[in-house]
Structure formats: structure tokens, C-alpha cells
C-alpha positions in Angstrom: -12.8 -2.9 -38.0 -10.1 -3.5 -40.7 -7.4 -3.9 -38.1 -9.8 -6.6 -36.1 -10.1 -8.4 -39.3 -6.3 -8.6 -39.9 -5.8 -9.9 -36.3 -8.3 -12.4 -36.9 -6.7 -13.8 -40.1 -3.3 -13.7 -38.5 -4.7 -15.8 -35.6 -5.9 -18.2 -38.4 -3.2 -18.4 -40.2 -1.0 -18.9 -36.8 -3.4 -21.8 -36.0 -2.8 -23.4 -39.4 0.8 -22.8 -39.1 1.2 -24.4 -35.9 -1.2 -27.3 -36.7 0.7 -28.4 -39.8 4.1 -28.3 -38.3 3.1 -30.3 -35.4 0.2 -32.5 -36.1 1.7 -33.7 -39.5 5.2 -34.5 -38.2 3.5 -35.8 -35.2 1.5 -38.5 -37.2 -1.6 -38.1 -35.1 -4.2 -35.3 -34.0 -4.1 -37.2 -30.4 -1.2 -35.0 -29.4 -2.7 -33.3 -26.2 0.3 -30.8 -25.7 0.5 -29.5 -29.4 -3.5 -28.4 -28.9 -2.7 -26.8 -25.4 0.1 -25.0 -26.9 -1.9 -23.8 -29.8 -4.9 -22.9 -27.5 -2.6 -21.1 -25.2 -0.6 -19.3 -27.7 -3.7 -18.3 -29.3 -5.2 -16.7 -26.6 -2.1 -15.1 -24.9 -1.9 -13.0 -28.5 -5.3 -12.3 -29.2 -6.3 -11.0 -26.0 -3.6 -8.2 -25.9 -4.4 -7.4 -29.7 -8.1 -6.9 -28.9 -7.0 -4.5 -26.5 -4.6 -2.4 -28.7 -7.5 -2.7 -31.3 -9.6 -0.5 -28.8 -6.9 1.5 -27.0 -4.0 1.8 -29.2 -5.0 0.7 -33.0 -1.9 2.3 -34.5 0.4 0.1 -32.2 -1.7 -2.6 -33.4 -1.3 -1.5 -37.2 2.7 -1.7 -36.4 2.6 -5.2 -35.0 0.3 -6.6 -37.9 2.9 -5.1 -40.5 5.7 -7.8 -40.2 7.6 -10.6 -42.4 10.6 -10.4 -44.9 8.7 -8.2 -47.2 7.6 -5.6 -44.8 11.5 -5.2 -44.0 13.3 -2.6 -45.8 16.9 -3.3 -44.7 18.4 -6.4 -46.4 20.0 -8.0 -43.3 16.8 -8.0 -41.7 15.0 -9.4 -44.6 17.4 -12.5 -44.4 16.9 -12.6 -40.7 13.0 -12.9 -40.9 13.6 -15.8 -43.2 16.1 -17.4 -41.0 13.7 -16.5 -37.8 10.9 -18.5 -39.4 12.7 -21.4 -40.7 14.4 -22.0 -37.5 11.0 -21.6 -35.7 9.6 -24.1 -38.0 12.5 -26.5 -37.3 11.8 -26.3 -33.6 8.4 -26.8 -34.1 8.9 -30.3 -36.3 11.9 -31.8 -34.4 9.5 -31.2 -31.2 6.9 -32.9 -33.0 9.1 -36.0 -34.0 10.2 -36.2 -30.4 6.8 -36.6 -29.3 5.9 -38.9 -31.8 9.1 -41.2 -31.3 9.6 -40.9 -27.8 13.3 -39.4 -27.8 12.5 -37.8 -24.7 10.2 -38.0 -22.0 9.0 -34.8 -20.5 6.8 -34.7 -17.5 3.4 -33.1 -17.5 4.7 -30.7 -15.1 7.3 -29.7 -17.0 4.9 -29.4 -20.1 3.2 -26.8 -17.8 5.7 -24.5 -16.9 6.6 -24.5 -20.5 3.5 -23.1 -21.3 3.7 -20.9 -18.3 6.7 -19.7 -20.1 5.4 -19.3 -23.5 2.6 -17.1 -21.9 5.2 -15.2 -20.0 7.1 -14.4 -22.9 4.1 -13.2 -25.0 2.9 -11.1 -22.3 6.5 -9.2 -22.0 6.2 -8.8 -25.3 2.8 -7.2 -25.5 3.6 -5.0 -22.7 6.3 -3.6 -24.7 4.0 -2.4 -27.3 1.9 -0.8 -24.1 4.7 1.0 -23.0 6.1 1.7 -26.6 3.4 2.5 -28.9 6.1 2.6 -31.9 7.6 -0.7 -31.2 6.6 -2.5 -34.4 7.5 -5.6 -35.8 9.9 -4.2 -38.4 12.9 -2.5 -38.4 12.1 1.4 -38.8 12.3 4.7 -37.1 8.9 7.2 -37.8 8.8 10.8 -38.0 8.7 12.3 -34.4 9.0 8.8 -32.8 10.2 9.5 -29.0 12.7 7.5 -27.3 11.4 4.8 -24.4 13.8 4.8 -21.9 11.8 3.9 -18.8 9.8 0.4 -17.7 10.7 -2.4 -19.2 13.4 -0.4 -21.5 15.3 0.8 -18.3 16.0 -3.1 -17.5 17.3 -4.1 -21.2 17.4 -2.4 -24.6 15.4 -4.7 -26.5 12.6 -6.3 -23.8 10.3 -7.2 -26.6 13.2 -9.5 -27.8 14.1 -10.8 -24.3 10.2 -12.3 -24.1 10.3 -13.6 -27.4 13.4 -15.5 -26.2 11.8 -16.6 -23.1 8.7 -17.9 -25.0 10.8 -20.0 -27.4 12.7 -21.2 -24.8 9.3 -22.8 -23.3 8.0 -24.0 -26.6 10.0 -27.4 -26.9 9.2 -28.6 -23.3 5.5 -27.4 -23.8 5.4 -29.7 -27.0 6.7 -32.7 -24.9 10.1 -32.3 -26.3 13.7 -31.5 -25.0 15.3 -32.1 -28.6 13.6 -29.2 -29.6 15.7 -27.1 -27.6 18.8 -27.8 -29.9 17.3 -26.0 -32.9 16.0 -23.3 -30.5 19.5 -22.4 -29.8 19.7 -21.2 -33.6 17.5 -18.7 -32.9 20.0 -16.9 -30.6 22.8 -15.8 -32.9 20.0 -15.1 -35.6 18.6 -12.7 -32.8 21.9 -11.2 -32.2 22.1 -10.0 -35.7 19.1 -8.7 -35.8 19.9 -6.4 -32.4 23.2 -5.4 -33.6 21.8 -4.1 -37.3 18.7 -2.4 -35.4 21.0 -0.6 -33.2 23.5 0.6 -36.1 20.2 2.3 -37.5 18.9 3.5 -34.3 21.7 5.1 -33.4 22.0 7.4 -36.5 18.5 7.9 -36.5 16.7 8.0 -33.1 17.6 10.9 -31.2 18.8 10.1 -27.7 19.5 6.6 -28.3 23.3 6.5 -28.6 23.2 7.9 -24.9 20.5 5.6 -23.8 22.9 2.4 -24.9 25.2 4.1 -22.4 22.9 4.4 -19.6 21.3 0.9 -20.2 24.1 -1.4 -20.9 22.7 -4.5 -21.7 21.0 -5.4 -24.7 18.8 -8.6 -24.1 19.8 -10.2 -20.7 20.9 -8.3 -17.8 24.2 -9.0 -16.7 25.2 -11.3 -19.8 24.7 -9.2 -22.7 
């Protein structure tokens, strides 16, 4: 019950976060792309959370423990601050683009953006199903097993890959191409998070060093 309440509160906070950063800069509530995005994001987040609440409450608890204050590594605290700030900039720029008409995004592209958002969220949530220890913070728990199959057999950080797909779909879903520019800032921030995380995993998670030699790519097959 407590996890369900935390999930609901997180969803309400998410709606408020998106609402303020989209509707205020847009200068109007007549912004259907923003409303569709908020609805799509909320549903695509709540449905998997409801599943985890029933079938894997510990995994859900790990996912709900997030943010700069939840991180124990100084680098990761900075990364989380930078990530939150960059996402906020993406949303604000996208809303301003919609308001002033800097770019014209066809409705079909808006829909494709929403599809990318859903696809990215599904990948991220599937990672949690395949690896119940996939936390929102950088940590290794006692007895944590190494997961090297499923999505982890494709890239070493499939959750971040899903997040990147979701972020790439966000600006067009919000009727903006210019929002893709600040979105690019999330890539080096994500790279810093991954490199620091792997530095810890190699020393603290049994078998991870050998795993990095079997699965060569961190985020994007054939690239990095």
C-alpha cells in the first residue's frame, strides 16, 4: 500500500513538473501536444509501476528511490542535478518553440515522437523486469547477481538506452525540433554517469569485468 501511494505521489509530481515547465512557457493551456505527451508519459509509467507493485515490490522500491540526495557518489549527485536541469531546458525550449512557431512539426511526426517516448519507457521498464536490482541510484547490494542476458546481452546499459530513445522523442512529441538541441546535452551527462557507474561495478559486482569483455557496447550497438 505504501509503495502504491509513493507511485501515485510520484505520478502527481511528474504531471505537475511537466505541466509547469510546458504550459507556463507556452503561455496557454491550448497545447494539445503537451497534454498528449503528459498523458502518454503518465500511463506508460504507471502501468509498469502497478505491475511491479504486485509482482516485484522490491524492484519498484529501488526505482522510487531516486534523485541527487539518494545518490552516494559525489559524481552521481552532480550528474542527477545536471540531468534534471537539462530535461527541464528541453521541455521549456520545446514549449517556447510551440509558442513562437520556430519550427513546424507535422502531426504525424508528433505521433512518432510519442511512440518513441512510449518505446523508450517500455525498454526501461522491461530492464527492471529482467533485473530486479536495476535501481534508480548507482549502488550494488549484498548478494546482487550479475544479469548478462536479455537486453543486457545487447548493451551493458539498456535502461539508459531506453531513456535516450524517450528523450529523443520528447521534443517532436511536443511540437518542436529546436528542443532536440538541448536534448543533445543529456548525452555527455549520461556518458559521465555510465563511466563512473562502471568504475564501481568492476570493483563491486562479481563478474562484471568479464561481462564488459563479452558485451562490448555500453549504450548503442556498434557505436559505444
